[in-house]
All heavy atoms as TSV, in Angstrom:
chain	resi	resn	atom	element	x	y	z
A	1	MET	N	N	43.770	-25.560	-59.799
A	1	MET	CA	C	44.733	-26.374	-59.126
A	1	MET	C	C	44.165	-26.712	-57.742
A	1	MET	O	O	43.760	-25.828	-57.008
A	1	MET	CB	C	46.053	-25.597	-59.021
A	1	MET	CG	C	46.958	-26.067	-57.935
A	1	MET	SD	S	48.457	-25.083	-57.738
A	1	MET	CE	C	49.252	-25.339	-59.275
A	2	PRO	N	N	44.118	-27.983	-57.368
A	2	PRO	CA	C	43.585	-28.387	-56.062
A	2	PRO	C	C	44.424	-27.821	-54.914
A	2	PRO	O	O	45.641	-27.690	-55.035
A	2	PRO	CB	C	43.682	-29.908	-56.079
A	2	PRO	CG	C	43.877	-30.292	-57.498
A	2	PRO	CD	C	44.511	-29.125	-58.182
A	3	VAL	N	N	43.774	-27.484	-53.809
A	3	VAL	CA	C	44.474	-27.033	-52.605
A	3	VAL	C	C	44.851	-28.276	-51.814
A	3	VAL	O	O	44.006	-28.880	-51.149
A	3	VAL	CB	C	43.604	-26.081	-51.757
A	3	VAL	CG1	C	44.345	-25.684	-50.486
A	3	VAL	CG2	C	43.205	-24.856	-52.563
A	4	MET	N	N	46.116	-28.669	-51.922
A	4	MET	CA	C	46.607	-29.854	-51.235
A	4	MET	C	C	47.205	-29.435	-49.896
A	4	MET	O	O	47.788	-28.357	-49.786
A	4	MET	CB	C	47.650	-30.563	-52.086
A	4	MET	CG	C	47.165	-30.889	-53.499
A	4	MET	SD	S	45.581	-31.734	-53.576
A	4	MET	CE	C	46.092	-33.406	-53.360
A	5	VAL	N	N	47.045	-30.283	-48.866
A	5	VAL	CA	C	47.519	-29.959	-47.524
A	5	VAL	C	C	48.275	-31.129	-46.920
A	5	VAL	O	O	48.131	-32.268	-47.356
A	5	VAL	CB	C	46.348	-29.557	-46.586
A	5	VAL	CG1	C	45.679	-28.295	-47.078
A	5	VAL	CG2	C	45.341	-30.681	-46.459
A	6	GLN	N	N	49.046	-30.802	-45.898
A	6	GLN	CA	C	49.720	-31.828	-45.107
A	6	GLN	C	C	48.810	-32.134	-43.921
A	6	GLN	O	O	47.615	-32.242	-44.092
A	6	GLN	CB	C	51.085	-31.323	-44.656
A	6	GLN	CG	C	52.027	-31.001	-45.809
A	6	GLN	CD	C	52.410	-32.231	-46.619
A	6	GLN	OE1	O	52.614	-33.311	-46.073
A	6	GLN	NE2	N	52.493	-32.077	-47.918
A	7	ASP	N	N	49.360	-32.235	-42.739
A	7	ASP	CA	C	48.587	-32.617	-41.566
A	7	ASP	C	C	47.852	-31.461	-40.891
A	7	ASP	O	O	46.786	-31.654	-40.339
A	7	ASP	CB	C	49.486	-33.312	-40.545
A	7	ASP	CG	C	49.968	-34.661	-41.077
A	7	ASP	OD1	O	49.197	-35.312	-41.801
A	7	ASP	OD2	O	51.099	-35.037	-40.764
A	8	SER	N	N	48.393	-30.252	-40.907
A	8	SER	CA	C	47.740	-29.143	-40.217
A	8	SER	C	C	47.515	-27.976	-41.176
A	8	SER	O	O	48.264	-27.777	-42.122
A	8	SER	CB	C	48.576	-28.689	-39.024
A	8	SER	OG	O	49.815	-28.166	-39.460
A	9	VAL	N	N	46.458	-27.227	-40.892
A	9	VAL	CA	C	46.088	-26.083	-41.719
A	9	VAL	C	C	45.849	-24.899	-40.797
A	9	VAL	O	O	45.154	-25.029	-39.785
A	9	VAL	CB	C	44.796	-26.375	-42.520
A	9	VAL	CG1	C	44.357	-25.160	-43.293
A	9	VAL	CG2	C	44.995	-27.559	-43.432
A	10	GLN	N	N	46.423	-23.760	-41.111
A	10	GLN	CA	C	46.184	-22.548	-40.342
A	10	GLN	C	C	45.155	-21.715	-41.084
A	10	GLN	O	O	45.303	-21.457	-42.281
A	10	GLN	CB	C	47.462	-21.747	-40.171
A	10	GLN	CG	C	48.476	-22.421	-39.289
A	10	GLN	CD	C	49.711	-21.553	-39.106
A	10	GLN	OE1	O	49.916	-20.573	-39.810
A	10	GLN	NE2	N	50.537	-21.925	-38.154
A	11	THR	N	N	44.091	-21.326	-40.387
A	11	THR	CA	C	43.046	-20.507	-41.002
A	11	THR	C	C	42.751	-19.311	-40.124
A	11	THR	O	O	43.126	-19.268	-38.954
A	11	THR	CB	C	41.749	-21.308	-41.194
A	11	THR	OG1	O	41.266	-21.693	-39.906
A	11	THR	CG2	C	41.966	-22.518	-42.072
A	12	MET	N	N	42.023	-18.373	-40.697
A	12	MET	CA	C	41.606	-17.179	-39.974
A	12	MET	C	C	40.208	-16.836	-40.450
A	12	MET	O	O	39.971	-16.733	-41.658
A	12	MET	CB	C	42.572	-16.038	-40.292
A	12	MET	CG	C	42.568	-14.932	-39.335
A	12	MET	SD	S	43.994	-13.900	-39.742
A	12	MET	CE	C	43.391	-12.371	-39.135
A	13	GLY	N	N	39.261	-16.742	-39.519
A	13	GLY	CA	C	37.899	-16.383	-39.881
A	13	GLY	C	C	37.072	-17.528	-40.423
A	13	GLY	O	O	36.009	-17.312	-40.993
A	14	VAL	N	N	37.557	-18.763	-40.269
A	14	VAL	CA	C	36.854	-19.947	-40.761
A	14	VAL	C	C	36.606	-20.877	-39.583
A	14	VAL	O	O	37.524	-21.146	-38.803
A	14	VAL	CB	C	37.687	-20.678	-41.835
A	14	VAL	CG1	C	37.013	-21.973	-42.266
A	14	VAL	CG2	C	37.921	-19.783	-43.035
A	15	GLU	N	N	35.382	-21.366	-39.448
A	15	GLU	CA	C	35.052	-22.303	-38.386
A	15	GLU	C	C	35.799	-23.614	-38.645
A	15	GLU	O	O	35.622	-24.241	-39.686
A	15	GLU	CB	C	33.546	-22.556	-38.350
A	15	GLU	CG	C	33.090	-23.528	-37.298
A	15	GLU	CD	C	33.382	-23.063	-35.887
A	15	GLU	OE1	O	33.143	-21.872	-35.597
A	15	GLU	OE2	O	33.847	-23.887	-35.100
A	16	GLU	N	N	36.638	-24.003	-37.685
A	16	GLU	CA	C	37.484	-25.178	-37.857
A	16	GLU	C	C	36.682	-26.441	-38.158
A	16	GLU	O	O	37.131	-27.308	-38.904
A	16	GLU	CB	C	38.339	-25.385	-36.607
A	16	GLU	CG	C	39.453	-26.376	-36.810
A	16	GLU	CD	C	40.413	-26.424	-35.642
A	16	GLU	OE1	O	40.642	-25.388	-34.999
A	16	GLU	OE2	O	40.932	-27.523	-35.385
A	17	SER	N	N	35.475	-26.539	-37.613
A	17	SER	CA	C	34.662	-27.742	-37.837
A	17	SER	C	C	34.209	-27.881	-39.290
A	17	SER	O	O	33.792	-28.962	-39.711
A	17	SER	CB	C	33.441	-27.739	-36.913
A	17	SER	OG	O	32.566	-26.679	-37.254
A	18	LEU	N	N	34.290	-26.813	-40.083
A	18	LEU	CA	C	33.901	-26.863	-41.496
A	18	LEU	C	C	35.020	-27.397	-42.381
A	18	LEU	O	O	34.800	-27.717	-43.544
A	18	LEU	CB	C	33.486	-25.474	-41.992
A	18	LEU	CG	C	32.227	-24.890	-41.374
A	18	LEU	CD1	C	32.016	-23.459	-41.872
A	18	LEU	CD2	C	31.020	-25.746	-41.689
A	19	LEU	N	N	36.235	-27.481	-41.847
A	19	LEU	CA	C	37.385	-27.934	-42.631
A	19	LEU	C	C	37.480	-29.444	-42.640
A	19	LEU	O	O	37.147	-30.106	-41.659
A	19	LEU	CB	C	38.674	-27.347	-42.061
A	19	LEU	CG	C	38.813	-25.842	-42.139
A	19	LEU	CD1	C	40.049	-25.392	-41.387
A	19	LEU	CD2	C	38.858	-25.371	-43.577
A	20	GLY	N	N	37.933	-29.970	-43.732
A	20	GLY	CA	C	38.155	-31.404	-43.857
A	20	GLY	C	C	39.077	-31.673	-45.024
A	20	GLY	O	O	39.648	-30.748	-45.604
A	21	THR	N	N	39.223	-32.930	-45.361
A	21	THR	CA	C	40.047	-33.304	-46.509
A	21	THR	C	C	39.397	-34.469	-47.246
A	21	THR	O	O	38.578	-35.202	-46.685
A	21	THR	CB	C	41.470	-33.732	-46.084
A	21	THR	OG1	O	41.380	-34.827	-45.183
A	21	THR	CG2	C	42.245	-32.595	-45.462
A	22	VAL	N	N	39.744	-34.588	-48.492
A	22	VAL	CA	C	39.413	-35.765	-49.297
A	22	VAL	C	C	40.728	-36.268	-49.871
A	22	VAL	O	O	41.672	-35.506	-50.050
A	22	VAL	CB	C	38.407	-35.459	-50.430
A	22	VAL	CG1	C	37.053	-35.096	-49.876
A	22	VAL	CG2	C	38.909	-34.368	-51.351
A	23	HIS	N	N	40.803	-37.556	-50.136
A	23	HIS	CA	C	42.020	-38.124	-50.710
A	23	HIS	C	C	41.989	-37.958	-52.222
A	23	HIS	O	O	40.982	-38.210	-52.870
A	23	HIS	CB	C	42.146	-39.592	-50.323
A	23	HIS	CG	C	42.410	-39.758	-48.858
A	23	HIS	ND1	N	43.659	-39.605	-48.312
A	23	HIS	CD2	C	41.586	-40.021	-47.827
A	23	HIS	CE1	C	43.596	-39.776	-47.020
A	23	HIS	NE2	N	42.334	-40.036	-46.687
A	24	ARG	N	N	43.120	-37.495	-52.752
A	24	ARG	CA	C	43.242	-37.241	-54.178
A	24	ARG	C	C	44.662	-37.615	-54.594
A	24	ARG	O	O	45.615	-36.989	-54.135
A	24	ARG	CB	C	42.959	-35.765	-54.463
A	24	ARG	CG	C	43.046	-35.386	-55.915
A	24	ARG	CD	C	42.822	-33.877	-56.050
A	24	ARG	NE	N	43.044	-33.459	-57.393
A	24	ARG	CZ	C	42.083	-33.192	-58.266
A	24	ARG	NH1	N	40.825	-33.293	-57.911
A	24	ARG	NH2	N	42.367	-32.810	-59.475
A	25	ASP	N	N	44.783	-38.597	-55.439
A	25	ASP	CA	C	46.099	-39.020	-55.952
A	25	ASP	C	C	47.085	-39.280	-54.818
A	25	ASP	O	O	48.245	-38.879	-54.893
A	25	ASP	CB	C	46.661	-37.971	-56.915
A	25	ASP	CG	C	45.772	-37.748	-58.127
A	25	ASP	OD1	O	45.132	-38.725	-58.571
A	25	ASP	OD2	O	45.712	-36.605	-58.616
A	26	GLY	N	N	46.621	-39.925	-53.740
A	26	GLY	CA	C	47.492	-40.258	-52.624
A	26	GLY	C	C	47.820	-39.102	-51.709
A	26	GLY	O	O	48.645	-39.222	-50.816
A	27	MET	N	N	47.195	-37.947	-51.920
A	27	MET	CA	C	47.429	-36.768	-51.088
A	27	MET	C	C	46.095	-36.313	-50.512
A	27	MET	O	O	45.047	-36.861	-50.838
A	27	MET	CB	C	48.083	-35.664	-51.918
A	27	MET	CG	C	49.431	-36.065	-52.490
A	27	MET	SD	S	50.143	-34.774	-53.532
A	27	MET	CE	C	50.570	-33.559	-52.304
A	28	LYS	N	N	46.133	-35.267	-49.674
A	28	LYS	CA	C	44.923	-34.724	-49.072
A	28	LYS	C	C	44.576	-33.380	-49.706
A	28	LYS	O	O	45.414	-32.482	-49.765
A	28	LYS	CB	C	45.117	-34.511	-47.569
A	28	LYS	CG	C	45.295	-35.767	-46.790
A	28	LYS	CD	C	45.502	-35.422	-45.329
A	28	LYS	CE	C	45.900	-36.623	-44.521
A	28	LYS	NZ	N	46.197	-36.243	-43.130
A	29	GLN	N	N	43.326	-33.265	-50.175
A	29	GLN	CA	C	42.835	-31.999	-50.711
A	29	GLN	C	C	41.934	-31.377	-49.654
A	29	GLN	O	O	41.055	-32.032	-49.084
A	29	GLN	CB	C	42.052	-32.213	-52.001
A	29	GLN	CG	C	41.569	-30.905	-52.597
A	29	GLN	CD	C	40.860	-31.099	-53.935
A	29	GLN	OE1	O	40.688	-32.207	-54.416
A	29	GLN	NE2	N	40.447	-29.997	-54.530
A	30	LEU	N	N	42.132	-30.097	-49.382
A	30	LEU	CA	C	41.365	-29.375	-48.379
A	30	LEU	C	C	39.916	-29.189	-48.835
A	30	LEU	O	O	39.656	-28.904	-50.004
A	30	LEU	CB	C	42.007	-28.009	-48.126
A	30	LEU	CG	C	41.423	-27.158	-47.015
A	30	LEU	CD1	C	41.586	-27.842	-45.654
A	30	LEU	CD2	C	42.089	-25.788	-46.999
A	31	THR	N	N	38.981	-29.362	-47.894
A	31	THR	CA	C	37.571	-29.086	-48.154
A	31	THR	C	C	37.072	-28.053	-47.161
A	31	THR	O	O	37.608	-27.908	-46.059
A	31	THR	CB	C	36.701	-30.352	-48.038
A	31	THR	OG1	O	36.764	-30.844	-46.698
A	31	THR	CG2	C	37.132	-31.422	-49.019
A	32	LEU	N	N	36.051	-27.334	-47.537
A	32	LEU	CA	C	35.385	-26.368	-46.667
A	32	LEU	C	C	33.893	-26.567	-46.848
A	32	LEU	O	O	33.379	-26.445	-47.957
A	32	LEU	CB	C	35.783	-24.936	-47.027
A	32	LEU	CG	C	35.149	-23.839	-46.197
A	32	LEU	CD1	C	35.520	-23.966	-44.713
A	32	LEU	CD2	C	35.552	-22.465	-46.710
A	33	GLY	N	N	33.217	-26.921	-45.767
A	33	GLY	CA	C	31.788	-27.195	-45.856
A	33	GLY	C	C	31.493	-28.374	-46.761
A	33	GLY	O	O	30.434	-28.441	-47.378
A	34	GLY	N	N	32.453	-29.297	-46.876
A	34	GLY	CA	C	32.279	-30.479	-47.714
A	34	GLY	C	C	32.689	-30.291	-49.163
A	34	GLY	O	O	32.720	-31.245	-49.935
A	35	TRP	N	N	33.012	-29.072	-49.557
A	35	TRP	CA	C	33.396	-28.782	-50.948
A	35	TRP	C	C	34.912	-28.797	-51.094
A	35	TRP	O	O	35.622	-28.141	-50.333
A	35	TRP	CB	C	32.881	-27.399	-51.366
A	35	TRP	CG	C	31.402	-27.312	-51.403
A	35	TRP	CD1	C	30.585	-26.851	-50.408
A	35	TRP	CD2	C	30.548	-27.718	-52.460
A	35	TRP	NE1	N	29.278	-26.930	-50.797
A	35	TRP	CE2	C	29.214	-27.466	-52.054
A	35	TRP	CE3	C	30.762	-28.270	-53.721
A	35	TRP	CZ2	C	28.123	-27.746	-52.860
A	35	TRP	CZ3	C	29.669	-28.546	-54.517
A	35	TRP	CH2	C	28.378	-28.277	-54.082
A	36	PRO	N	N	35.456	-29.513	-52.088
A	36	PRO	CA	C	36.900	-29.485	-52.316
A	36	PRO	C	C	37.324	-28.096	-52.805
A	36	PRO	O	O	36.621	-27.468	-53.596
A	36	PRO	CB	C	37.135	-30.547	-53.392
A	36	PRO	CG	C	35.810	-30.817	-53.991
A	36	PRO	CD	C	34.758	-30.385	-53.014
A	37	LEU	N	N	38.467	-27.629	-52.299
A	37	LEU	CA	C	38.943	-26.283	-52.642
A	37	LEU	C	C	40.007	-26.329	-53.732
A	37	LEU	O	O	40.819	-27.248	-53.791
A	37	LEU	CB	C	39.500	-25.593	-51.398
A	37	LEU	CG	C	38.509	-25.378	-50.268
A	37	LEU	CD1	C	39.189	-24.675	-49.096
A	37	LEU	CD2	C	37.289	-24.594	-50.734
A	38	TYR	N	N	39.979	-25.292	-54.574
A	38	TYR	CA	C	40.921	-25.145	-55.680
A	38	TYR	C	C	41.443	-23.717	-55.690
A	38	TYR	O	O	40.768	-22.795	-55.240
A	38	TYR	CB	C	40.227	-25.405	-57.026
A	38	TYR	CG	C	39.771	-26.829	-57.185
A	38	TYR	CD1	C	38.560	-27.257	-56.660
A	38	TYR	CD2	C	40.569	-27.745	-57.860
A	38	TYR	CE1	C	38.150	-28.573	-56.792
A	38	TYR	CE2	C	40.171	-29.063	-58.004
A	38	TYR	CZ	C	38.954	-29.468	-57.468
A	38	TYR	OH	O	38.557	-30.777	-57.596
A	39	ARG	N	N	42.635	-23.547	-56.262
A	39	ARG	CA	C	43.185	-22.210	-56.511
A	39	ARG	C	C	43.027	-21.930	-58.005
A	39	ARG	O	O	43.205	-22.809	-58.835
A	39	ARG	CB	C	44.673	-22.169	-56.175
A	39	ARG	CG	C	44.952	-22.243	-54.714
A	39	ARG	CD	C	46.454	-22.014	-54.470
A	39	ARG	NE	N	46.721	-22.110	-53.070
A	39	ARG	CZ	C	47.307	-23.141	-52.482
A	39	ARG	NH1	N	47.682	-24.187	-53.191
A	39	ARG	NH2	N	47.511	-23.148	-51.189
A	40	TYR	N	N	42.751	-20.680	-58.330
A	40	TYR	CA	C	42.662	-20.287	-59.732
A	40	TYR	C	C	44.025	-19.787	-60.183
A	40	TYR	O	O	44.597	-18.877	-59.584
A	40	TYR	CB	C	41.593	-19.211	-59.919
A	40	TYR	CG	C	41.460	-18.760	-61.344
A	40	TYR	CD1	C	41.051	-19.642	-62.331
A	40	TYR	CD2	C	41.757	-17.461	-61.715
A	40	TYR	CE1	C	40.939	-19.247	-63.650
A	40	TYR	CE2	C	41.636	-17.047	-63.034
A	40	TYR	CZ	C	41.232	-17.941	-63.994
A	40	TYR	OH	O	41.120	-17.547	-65.304
A	41	MET	N	N	44.561	-20.397	-61.208
A	41	MET	CA	C	45.906	-20.072	-61.668
A	41	MET	C	C	46.047	-18.620	-62.140
A	41	MET	O	O	47.141	-18.090	-62.149
A	41	MET	CB	C	46.322	-21.014	-62.807
A	41	MET	CG	C	46.432	-22.462	-62.375
A	41	MET	SD	S	47.690	-22.759	-61.119
A	41	MET	CE	C	49.165	-22.529	-62.081
A	42	GLY	N	N	44.932	-17.978	-62.509
A	42	GLY	CA	C	44.988	-16.591	-62.959
A	42	GLY	C	C	45.085	-15.586	-61.835
A	42	GLY	O	O	45.287	-14.399	-62.077
A	43	ASP	N	N	44.963	-16.030	-60.585
A	43	ASP	CA	C	45.126	-15.134	-59.435
A	43	ASP	C	C	46.586	-15.150	-59.017
A	43	ASP	O	O	47.174	-16.203	-58.821
A	43	ASP	CB	C	44.250	-15.578	-58.265
A	43	ASP	CG	C	42.767	-15.378	-58.535
A	43	ASP	OD1	O	42.426	-14.562	-59.411
A	43	ASP	OD2	O	41.963	-16.039	-57.871
A	44	THR	N	N	47.164	-13.963	-58.911
A	44	THR	CA	C	48.589	-13.886	-58.595
A	44	THR	C	C	48.868	-13.349	-57.201
A	44	THR	O	O	50.012	-13.370	-56.759
A	44	THR	CB	C	49.318	-12.999	-59.625
A	44	THR	OG1	O	48.704	-11.702	-59.629
A	44	THR	CG2	C	49.248	-13.636	-61.007
A	45	LYS	N	N	47.817	-12.852	-56.504
A	45	LYS	CA	C	48.029	-12.367	-55.135
A	45	LYS	C	C	46.744	-12.532	-54.336
A	45	LYS	O	O	45.656	-12.704	-54.900
A	45	LYS	CB	C	48.508	-10.917	-55.130
A	45	LYS	CG	C	47.564	-9.929	-55.780
A	45	LYS	CD	C	48.175	-8.550	-55.805
A	45	LYS	CE	C	47.270	-7.615	-56.608
A	45	LYS	NZ	N	47.825	-6.272	-56.683
A	46	ALA	N	N	46.886	-12.487	-53.033
A	46	ALA	CA	C	45.751	-12.663	-52.120
A	46	ALA	C	C	44.644	-11.663	-52.433
A	46	ALA	O	O	44.912	-10.510	-52.765
A	46	ALA	CB	C	46.215	-12.511	-50.688
A	47	GLY	N	N	43.412	-12.121	-52.339
A	47	GLY	CA	C	42.257	-11.250	-52.543
A	47	GLY	C	C	41.751	-11.199	-53.971
A	47	GLY	O	O	40.658	-10.700	-54.215
A	48	GLN	N	N	42.503	-11.696	-54.938
A	48	GLN	CA	C	42.049	-11.675	-56.318
A	48	GLN	C	C	40.997	-12.758	-56.528
A	48	GLN	O	O	41.044	-13.819	-55.915
A	48	GLN	CB	C	43.203	-11.893	-57.281
A	48	GLN	CG	C	44.115	-10.717	-57.392
A	48	GLN	CD	C	45.165	-10.907	-58.463
A	48	GLN	OE1	O	45.642	-12.014	-58.713
A	48	GLN	NE2	N	45.534	-9.811	-59.110
A	49	MET	N	N	40.039	-12.474	-57.400
A	49	MET	CA	C	38.976	-13.429	-57.738
A	49	MET	C	C	38.766	-13.449	-59.245
A	49	MET	O	O	37.656	-13.379	-59.734
A	49	MET	CB	C	37.675	-13.043	-57.022
A	49	MET	CG	C	37.760	-13.156	-55.536
A	49	MET	SD	S	36.257	-12.750	-54.592
A	49	MET	CE	C	34.960	-12.588	-55.754
A	50	ASN	N	N	39.841	-13.550	-60.009
A	50	ASN	CA	C	39.745	-13.494	-61.467
A	50	ASN	C	C	38.979	-14.662	-62.069
A	50	ASN	O	O	38.475	-14.560	-63.180
A	50	ASN	CB	C	41.150	-13.424	-62.080
A	50	ASN	CG	C	41.857	-12.140	-61.701
A	50	ASN	OD1	O	41.268	-11.071	-61.690
A	50	ASN	ND2	N	43.122	-12.241	-61.347
A	51	GLY	N	N	38.862	-15.757	-61.351
A	51	GLY	CA	C	38.144	-16.918	-61.871
A	51	GLY	C	C	36.694	-16.980	-61.426
A	51	GLY	O	O	35.973	-17.917	-61.782
A	52	GLN	N	N	36.230	-15.969	-60.677
A	52	GLN	CA	C	34.872	-15.980	-60.137
A	52	GLN	C	C	33.839	-16.116	-61.248
A	52	GLN	O	O	33.788	-15.317	-62.175
A	52	GLN	CB	C	34.612	-14.712	-59.323
A	52	GLN	CG	C	33.212	-14.552	-58.808
A	52	GLN	CD	C	32.828	-15.549	-57.715
A	52	GLN	OE1	O	33.550	-16.475	-57.412
A	52	GLN	NE2	N	31.677	-15.358	-57.144
A	53	GLY	N	N	33.027	-17.179	-61.186
A	53	GLY	CA	C	31.968	-17.406	-62.165
A	53	GLY	C	C	32.450	-17.980	-63.485
A	53	GLY	O	O	31.661	-18.131	-64.426
A	54	LYS	N	N	33.723	-18.333	-63.568
A	54	LYS	CA	C	34.280	-18.837	-64.824
A	54	LYS	C	C	33.506	-20.061	-65.297
A	54	LYS	O	O	33.280	-20.998	-64.549
A	54	LYS	CB	C	35.751	-19.181	-64.654
A	54	LYS	CG	C	36.420	-19.571	-65.959
A	54	LYS	CD	C	37.916	-19.509	-65.806
A	54	LYS	CE	C	38.630	-19.889	-67.064
A	54	LYS	NZ	N	38.464	-18.963	-68.155
A	55	ASP	N	N	33.087	-20.017	-66.529
A	55	ASP	CA	C	32.318	-21.101	-67.154
A	55	ASP	C	C	31.059	-21.450	-66.361
A	55	ASP	O	O	30.545	-22.565	-66.457
A	55	ASP	CB	C	33.185	-22.354	-67.340
A	55	ASP	CG	C	34.390	-22.108	-68.229
A	55	ASP	OD1	O	34.289	-21.277	-69.153
A	55	ASP	OD2	O	35.435	-22.745	-67.993
A	56	LYS	N	N	30.594	-20.533	-65.559
A	56	LYS	CA	C	29.415	-20.728	-64.702
A	56	LYS	C	C	29.544	-21.995	-63.854
A	56	LYS	O	O	28.559	-22.645	-63.531
A	56	LYS	CB	C	28.137	-20.757	-65.538
A	56	LYS	CG	C	27.879	-19.441	-66.236
A	56	LYS	CD	C	26.573	-19.444	-66.976
A	56	LYS	CE	C	26.403	-18.102	-67.659
A	56	LYS	NZ	N	25.155	-17.999	-68.365
A	57	ALA	N	N	30.797	-22.336	-63.511
A	57	ALA	CA	C	31.033	-23.547	-62.728
A	57	ALA	C	C	31.997	-23.326	-61.569
A	57	ALA	O	O	32.010	-24.110	-60.641
A	57	ALA	CB	C	31.580	-24.650	-63.630
A	58	TRP	N	N	32.818	-22.271	-61.631
A	58	TRP	CA	C	33.852	-22.045	-60.621
A	58	TRP	C	C	33.549	-20.762	-59.856
A	58	TRP	O	O	33.396	-19.706	-60.456
A	58	TRP	CB	C	35.218	-21.950	-61.296
A	58	TRP	CG	C	35.575	-23.223	-61.979
A	58	TRP	CD1	C	35.408	-23.503	-63.309
A	58	TRP	CD2	C	36.104	-24.395	-61.388
A	58	TRP	NE1	N	35.810	-24.779	-63.574
A	58	TRP	CE2	C	36.248	-25.359	-62.407
A	58	TRP	CE3	C	36.479	-24.747	-60.098
A	58	TRP	CZ2	C	36.748	-26.626	-62.174
A	58	TRP	CZ3	C	36.979	-26.010	-59.869
A	58	TRP	CH2	C	37.110	-26.927	-60.896
A	59	TYR	N	N	33.486	-20.898	-58.537
A	59	TYR	CA	C	33.143	-19.754	-57.696
A	59	TYR	C	C	34.034	-19.697	-56.466
A	59	TYR	O	O	34.446	-20.731	-55.932
A	59	TYR	CB	C	31.674	-19.840	-57.244
A	59	TYR	CG	C	30.723	-19.749	-58.397
A	59	TYR	CD1	C	30.287	-20.895	-59.046
A	59	TYR	CD2	C	30.289	-18.521	-58.861
A	59	TYR	CE1	C	29.428	-20.821	-60.129
A	59	TYR	CE2	C	29.431	-18.440	-59.948
A	59	TYR	CZ	C	28.998	-19.587	-60.577
A	59	TYR	OH	O	28.163	-19.506	-61.648
A	60	ALA	N	N	34.285	-18.492	-56.003
A	60	ALA	CA	C	34.978	-18.318	-54.734
A	60	ALA	C	C	34.069	-18.842	-53.629
A	60	ALA	O	O	32.850	-18.925	-53.798
A	60	ALA	CB	C	35.298	-16.844	-54.514
A	61	VAL	N	N	34.676	-19.178	-52.511
A	61	VAL	CA	C	33.916	-19.727	-51.389
A	61	VAL	C	C	33.944	-18.725	-50.227
A	61	VAL	O	O	34.924	-18.008	-50.056
A	61	VAL	CB	C	34.486	-21.101	-50.977
A	61	VAL	CG1	C	35.879	-20.971	-50.410
A	61	VAL	CG2	C	33.588	-21.802	-50.011
A	62	THR	N	N	32.857	-18.666	-49.489
A	62	THR	CA	C	32.795	-17.813	-48.306
A	62	THR	C	C	33.376	-18.567	-47.110
A	62	THR	O	O	33.525	-19.792	-47.163
A	62	THR	CB	C	31.345	-17.399	-47.993
A	62	THR	OG1	O	30.617	-18.559	-47.574
A	62	THR	CG2	C	30.679	-16.745	-49.195
A	63	PRO	N	N	33.677	-17.870	-46.012
A	63	PRO	CA	C	34.197	-18.555	-44.824
A	63	PRO	C	C	33.248	-19.615	-44.258
A	63	PRO	O	O	33.666	-20.491	-43.519
A	63	PRO	CB	C	34.411	-17.432	-43.818
A	63	PRO	CG	C	34.638	-16.225	-44.664
A	63	PRO	CD	C	33.719	-16.422	-45.855
A	64	SER	N	N	31.966	-19.565	-44.626
A	64	SER	CA	C	31.012	-20.564	-44.134
A	64	SER	C	C	30.882	-21.743	-45.088
A	64	SER	O	O	30.070	-22.646	-44.872
A	64	SER	CB	C	29.631	-19.917	-43.927
A	64	SER	OG	O	29.108	-19.465	-45.162
A	65	GLY	N	N	31.687	-21.758	-46.166
A	65	GLY	CA	C	31.666	-22.874	-47.108
A	65	GLY	C	C	30.620	-22.754	-48.186
A	65	GLY	O	O	30.330	-23.712	-48.899
A	66	LYS	N	N	30.028	-21.590	-48.352
A	66	LYS	CA	C	29.000	-21.373	-49.373
A	66	LYS	C	C	29.603	-20.691	-50.598
A	66	LYS	O	O	30.629	-20.050	-50.524
A	66	LYS	CB	C	27.870	-20.488	-48.826
A	66	LYS	CG	C	27.254	-20.979	-47.544
A	66	LYS	CD	C	26.421	-22.180	-47.767
A	66	LYS	CE	C	25.717	-22.543	-46.463
A	66	LYS	NZ	N	25.380	-23.889	-46.325
A	67	LYS	N	N	28.927	-20.811	-51.726
A	67	LYS	CA	C	29.359	-20.159	-52.971
A	67	LYS	C	C	29.247	-18.644	-52.814
A	67	LYS	O	O	28.214	-18.137	-52.384
A	67	LYS	CB	C	28.494	-20.644	-54.126
A	67	LYS	CG	C	28.802	-19.984	-55.451
A	67	LYS	CD	C	28.015	-20.576	-56.589
A	67	LYS	CE	C	26.604	-20.097	-56.609
A	67	LYS	NZ	N	25.875	-20.485	-57.818
A	68	SER	N	N	30.290	-17.941	-53.156
A	68	SER	CA	C	30.278	-16.494	-53.096
A	68	SER	C	C	29.493	-15.928	-54.277
A	68	SER	O	O	29.596	-16.424	-55.396
A	68	SER	CB	C	31.706	-15.942	-53.140
A	68	SER	OG	O	31.685	-14.536	-53.196
A	69	THR	N	N	28.719	-14.893	-54.013
A	69	THR	CA	C	27.977	-14.221	-55.081
A	69	THR	C	C	28.658	-12.931	-55.497
A	69	THR	O	O	28.149	-12.210	-56.342
A	69	THR	CB	C	26.529	-13.925	-54.625
A	69	THR	OG1	O	26.568	-13.112	-53.446
A	69	THR	CG2	C	25.770	-15.193	-54.359
A	70	MET	N	N	29.823	-12.645	-54.912
A	70	MET	CA	C	30.567	-11.430	-55.260
A	70	MET	C	C	31.037	-11.504	-56.698
A	70	MET	O	O	31.276	-12.587	-57.232
A	70	MET	CB	C	31.770	-11.263	-54.333
A	70	MET	CG	C	31.407	-10.961	-52.904
A	70	MET	SD	S	32.859	-10.802	-51.858
A	70	MET	CE	C	33.651	-9.383	-52.611
A	71	THR	N	N	31.189	-10.356	-57.310
A	71	THR	CA	C	31.754	-10.293	-58.643
A	71	THR	C	C	33.152	-9.732	-58.551
A	71	THR	O	O	33.464	-8.968	-57.643
A	71	THR	CB	C	30.891	-9.431	-59.586
A	71	THR	OG1	O	30.775	-8.121	-59.030
A	71	THR	CG2	C	29.527	-10.040	-59.787
A	72	SER	N	N	33.981	-10.109	-59.496
A	72	SER	CA	C	35.384	-9.633	-59.451
A	72	SER	C	C	35.509	-8.274	-60.062
A	72	SER	O	O	34.647	-7.729	-60.660
A	72	SER	CB	C	36.286	-10.616	-60.165
A	72	SER	OG	O	35.858	-10.854	-61.479
């Protein structure tokens, strides 16, 4: 599920200059380091990474906008 945002975003531990948005279906999708962000529907609480590496295409992102190499 895409991470859609309004006008302001509150973050912690993320360099604000790395944040941005892309237009998607008339709304704004949050980006980090130029990558569009998504939520994994199988995660039910903060800190979960159940979708990490799913189909070798979906990965968690680090605060610097890079692909996480952590395993769940």
